[in-house]
C-alpha positions in Angstrom: 0.0 0.0 0.0 1.4 3.4 -1.0 1.2 6.0 1.7 -0.3 9.3 0.8 2.0 12.3 1.1 1.2 14.7 4.0 -1.0 17.5 2.7 0.3 21.0 2.2 -2.3 23.6 3.3 -2.3 27.4 3.2 -4.8 29.1 5.6 -5.4 32.9 5.3 -6.9 35.5 7.6 -6.4 39.2 7.2 -7.7 40.5 10.5 -8.0 39.5 14.2 -11.5 37.8 14.1 -10.3 35.7 11.2 -7.1 34.8 13.0 -9.2 33.7 16.0 -11.4 31.4 13.9 -8.4 30.3 12.0 -6.7 29.1 15.2 -9.6 26.6 15.7 -9.3 25.4 12.1 -5.5 24.9 12.5 -5.9 22.9 15.7 -8.5 20.6 14.0 -6.3 20.2 11.0 -3.4 19.3 13.2 -5.5 16.7 14.9 -6.6 15.1 11.6 -3.3 15.6 9.7 -0.5 15.6 12.2 2.2 15.6 9.5 0.6 18.3 7.4 2.5 21.4 6.3 0.3 24.3 7.4 1.4 27.8 6.4 -0.5 31.0 7.0 -1.3 34.6 6.5 -2.4 35.3 10.0 -1.5 36.2 13.5 -0.9 34.9 17.0 -3.9 32.5 17.3 -3.0 30.6 14.2 0.7 30.6 15.2 -0.2 29.2 18.7 -2.4 26.5 17.1 0.5 25.2 15.1 0.6 27.1 11.8 3.8 28.6 10.4 2.8 32.2 9.8 4.7 32.9 6.6 2.9 36.3 6.0 2.0 38.3 9.2 -1.4 40.0 8.9 -0.5 43.1 11.0 -1.3 46.3 9.2 -3.6 44.8 6.6 -7.1 45.2 8.0 -9.3 48.1 6.9 -13.1 48.6 6.5 -14.8 50.7 4.0 -14.2 51.5 0.3 -12.2 54.7 1.1 -10.3 53.3 4.0 -9.1 50.2 2.0 -7.3 52.5 -0.5 -4.6 53.2 2.2 -3.8 49.5 2.3 -3.7 48.8 -1.5 0.1 48.7 -1.8 0.6 46.1 0.9 -2.2 43.9 -0.5 -0.9 43.9 -4.0 2.6 43.0 -2.9 1.2 40.1 -0.8 -1.0 39.0 -3.7 2.0 38.8 -6.1 3.9 36.7 -3.6 0.9 34.3 -3.2 0.5 34.0 -6.9 4.1 32.8 -7.1 3.5 30.3 -4.4 0.4 28.9 -6.2 2.2 28.7 -9.6 5.0 26.8 -8.0 2.5 24.2 -6.7 3.4 24.9 -3.0 0.0 23.9 -1.7 -2.7 21.3 -2.2 -5.4 23.3 -0.5 -6.1 27.0 0.3 -8.5 27.8 3.1 -9.6 31.5 3.1 -11.4 33.0 6.1 -13.6 36.0 5.6 -11.8 39.2 4.5 -13.6 39.3 1.1 -12.0 42.0 -1.0 -8.5 40.5 -0.9 -9.5 36.9 -0.5 -11.6 36.7 -3.7 -8.5 37.7 -5.6 -6.4 35.1 -3.7 -9.1 32.5 -4.6 -8.9 33.4 -8.2 -5.1 33.1 -8.2 -5.2 29.7 -6.5 -7.9 28.3 -8.8 -6.0 29.5 -11.9 -3.0 27.6 -10.7 -5.0 24.4 -10.1 -5.1 24.6 -6.3 -8.3 23.7 -4.4 -10.0 26.5 -2.5 -12.3 26.3 0.5 -13.8 29.6 1.6 -14.9 29.8 5.3 -17.2 32.6 6.5 -18.6 33.9 3.2 -18.3 37.4 1.9 -21.4 39.4 2.7 -22.5 39.7 -0.9 -26.1 39.5 0.2 -25.6 42.9 1.9 -24.5 45.1 -1.0 -22.8 43.2 -3.9 -25.0 40.3 -5.0 -23.9 40.9 -8.6 -20.4 39.6 -7.7 -21.7 36.1 -6.8 -20.9 34.7 -10.3 -17.2 35.8 -10.0 -17.0 34.4 -6.5 -18.6 31.1 -7.5 -16.0 30.7 -10.2 -13.1 31.2 -7.7 -14.0 28.6 -5.0 -14.5 24.9 -4.8 -16.5 24.8 -1.6 -18.1 27.5 0.6 -18.7 27.0 4.3 -21.3 29.6 5.6 -21.9 30.5 9.2 -25.2 32.3 9.1 -28.4 30.4 8.5 -29.8 32.7 5.8 -26.7 32.5 3.7 -27.2 29.0 2.4 -30.5 29.7 0.7 -29.1 33.0 -0.6 -26.1 31.5 -2.3 -28.1 28.4 -3.4 -30.6 30.6 -5.1 -27.8 32.1 -7.1 -26.4 28.8 -8.2 -23.5 28.5 -5.7 -23.2 25.4 -3.6 -22.6 26.1 0.1 -22.5 24.1 3.3 -24.0 25.6 6.5 -21.5 24.7 9.3 -22.9 26.8 12.2 -21.2 29.7 13.8 -17.7 29.2 15.4 -18.6 31.6 18.2 -21.0 28.9 19.5 -17.9 26.8 20.2 -16.1 29.6 22.0 -15.5 29.4 25.7 -15.8 28.5 28.4 -17.8 31.6 29.2 -17.2 32.8 32.8 -20.2 33.2 35.0 -21.4 36.7 35.9 -20.0 36.2 39.4 -16.6 34.9 38.2 -16.4 37.8 35.7 -17.2 40.5 38.2 -14.8 39.0 40.7 -12.1 39.0 38.1 -12.8 42.6 37.2 -13.2 43.8 40.8 -16.9 44.8 40.3 -19.4 44.4 43.1 -22.3 42.1 42.5 -25.0 44.8 42.7 -23.3 47.3 40.3 -25.0 48.3 37.1 -22.4 47.8 34.4 -22.2 49.1 30.9 -19.8 47.2 28.6 -18.2 49.1 25.7 -17.0 47.2 22.6 -15.4 49.7 20.1 -13.8 47.1 17.9 -10.3 45.8 17.1 -9.4 47.9 14.0 -7.6 51.1 14.8 -9.9 52.9 12.2 -13.0 51.7 14.0 -11.7 52.8 17.4 -10.7 56.2 16.2 -14.2 56.9 14.8 -16.2 55.3 17.6 -14.3 56.1 20.7 -15.3 59.7 21.2 -19.1 59.2 20.8 -18.9 55.9 22.9 -17.0 57.7 25.6 -19.4 60.6 25.6 -22.5 58.4 25.9 -20.9 56.4 28.7 -19.9 59.5 30.7 -23.5 60.9 30.4 -24.9 57.7 31.8 -22.4 57.6 34.7 -23.2 61.3 35.5 -26.9 60.5 35.5 -26.4 57.5 37.8 -27.9 55.1 35.2 -24.9 52.9 35.6 -22.2 52.5 38.3 -19.3 51.2 36.1 -18.3 51.4 32.5 -15.8 48.8 31.3 -14.2 48.8 27.8 -13.1 45.6 26.0 -9.9 47.0 24.7 -7.1 45.6 22.5 -3.5 45.3 23.6 -2.4 48.3 21.5 -5.7 50.2 21.3 -5.7 54.0 22.1 -8.6 55.2 24.3 -7.8 58.8 25.2 -9.3 60.8 28.1 -11.1 57.7 29.5 -11.5 59.3 32.9 -13.6 57.0 35.2 -14.1 54.5 32.3 -12.1 51.3 32.8 -10.1 49.7 30.0 -9.7 45.9 30.1 -7.2 44.6 27.5 -7.2 41.1 26.3 -10.0 38.5 26.1 -13.4 40.3 26.1 -15.3 37.3 27.5 -15.2 38.7 31.1 -16.6 42.0 30.0 -19.5 40.4 28.2 -20.3 38.2 31.2 -20.1 41.1 33.6 -22.2 43.6 31.6 -25.8 44.5 32.2 -26.0 46.2 28.8 -23.5 46.9 25.9 -22.6 49.5 23.4 -21.1 47.6 20.5 -19.7 48.3 17.1 -21.5 46.4 14.3 -20.0 43.1 13.4 -19.2 39.8 15.0 -19.2 41.5 18.4 -23.0 41.7 18.3 -23.3 37.9 18.0 -20.9 37.5 21.0 -23.2 39.8 23.0 -26.2 37.8 21.9 -24.6 34.6 23.0 -23.8 36.2 26.4 -27.5 37.5 26.6 -26.4 41.1 26.9 -28.9 43.7 25.6 -27.1 46.1 23.3 -27.1 49.2 21.1 -25.2 48.7 17.9 -23.3 51.6 16.3 -21.0 52.2 13.3 -19.3 55.1 11.5 -17.2 55.1 8.4 -15.8 57.7 6.0 -18.6 59.8 4.6 -17.9 58.7 1.0 -17.9 55.1 2.1 -21.3 55.6 3.7 -22.7 57.3 0.6 -21.5 54.4 -1.6 -22.8 51.8 0.8 -26.2 53.4 0.9 -26.4 53.3 -2.9 -25.4 49.6 -3.0 -26.9 48.0 0.1 -29.6 45.4 -0.4 -30.5 44.6 3.2 -32.7 46.4 5.6 -30.4 46.0 8.6 -26.7 46.2 9.2 -26.2 44.3 12.5 -25.8 40.5 12.3 -28.2 40.1 15.2 -31.1 41.7 13.3 -30.2 39.9 10.1 -30.2 36.5 11.8 -33.4 37.2 13.6 -35.0 38.7 10.4 -36.4 41.5 12.5 -35.2 44.5 14.5 -34.0 43.1 17.8 -31.3 45.7 18.6 -31.3 49.5 17.7 -28.8 50.4 15.0 -27.2 53.8 15.4 -25.3 54.4 12.2 -23.2 57.2 10.9 -24.8 60.6 12.0 -26.9 58.8 14.7 -23.8 57.3 16.3 -23.2 60.4 18.5 -23.1 60.6 22.3 -26.6 61.9 22.9 -28.6 59.5 20.7 -26.4 56.6 21.9 -27.1 57.4 25.6 -30.8 57.8 24.9 -30.9 54.3 23.3 -28.9 52.7 26.1 -30.8 54.2 29.0 -33.7 51.7 29.1 -31.4 48.7 28.6 -29.7 49.4 31.9 -33.0 48.6 33.6 -33.5 44.8 33.5 -37.3 45.2 34.0 -37.9 47.7 31.2 -40.0 46.6 28.2 -37.1 47.4 25.9 -34.8 45.0 27.8 -37.4 42.2 28.0 -38.2 42.4 24.3 -34.6 42.4 23.3 -33.8 39.4 25.4 -36.6 37.5 23.7 -35.0 38.4 20.4 -31.5 37.4 21.5 -32.8 34.0 22.5 -34.1 33.6 19.0 -30.7 34.5 17.6 -28.9 31.9 19.8 -31.3 29.2 18.6 -30.6 30.1 14.9 -26.8 30.2 15.2 -26.6 26.4 15.2 -25.1 23.7 17.3 -21.4 23.4 18.3 -18.9 21.8 15.9 -18.4 24.4 13.2 -14.7 23.9 13.1 -14.9 20.1 12.7 -17.4 20.5 9.9 -15.0 22.9 8.1 -12.2 20.4 8.4 -14.4 17.7 7.1 -15.0 19.8 4.0 -11.2 20.3 3.7 -10.8 16.6 3.9 -13.2 16.1 0.9 -11.1 18.6 -1.1 -7.8 17.0 -0.2 -9.2 13.6 -1.1 -10.1 15.1 -4.5 -6.4 16.1 -4.9 -5.2 12.5 -4.8 
């Protein structure tokens, strides 16, 4: 019997959330293929899981059509290097995680060189660019989607996809409220507002001032006793005053909070899993916002509302993402008995049910196994 050669896999994530999910994929790949060569575009989570980070992701992430222009040079240099890798037959399989603008081009380069492509966490083409599905479908062999409405969307456009559930469901263990508050030094009877301004420096720069302003108003009014920010290791949060910055894993902040002010994105699903009522906010460059408004095809922006298919959480976008309106929207959520809090918690329970069962990562690796089998 001839032994199969160990697979050669490239896994790519261009921002922190993708690196986090990629870490789980790398661990599962290592368990299934202990002798595999696994190289990456990524960060510390994938490195700790056992990937050789050949291309560090630091400095690549940006959101918005205008903001991405500042990163074009770095992306084109990286894409040229990857094209050379694919043409040289360096890999049997490429796994791309989210990060759509760049990764669609990477997928095209890999497919043109005859390398199999698995795309995990689909581009949000349903939100504002459904016309690009044909190009995307031609560039990938398999698509693993993490939101329940994505499979019928892509299927309706002729692209086969597999719903694997959301990787956040596997995350944990979540600390209890008591454990989280003990860890953060917060009394059990305190009313706590959690602030989640994002991980990208551009996000934090745009959101920090209105988030801080809303939090200070609520503290001054006595609506909450503590405000805790889930900060990043290198994030800048000027003039925080009485607002506490907790750097590192945000799970304790979610578990300790009575209500949250969160930037739009995966953070909102984390808050839903923690059963934390929230207000969702986002701001981008004015030109990016104008272009998005012309192209968007969905009613809501937050993933919580999209998964629920109704408005569960208030969305404070662009000009509405200012201190006054944010404080007004948060005020009732700091009262656990208010009608707004009760209604939102009912909606968050629906979202948790729709996010699927644990095991997303193992399902992704099973798809990878099918593609590697096709390489034999």
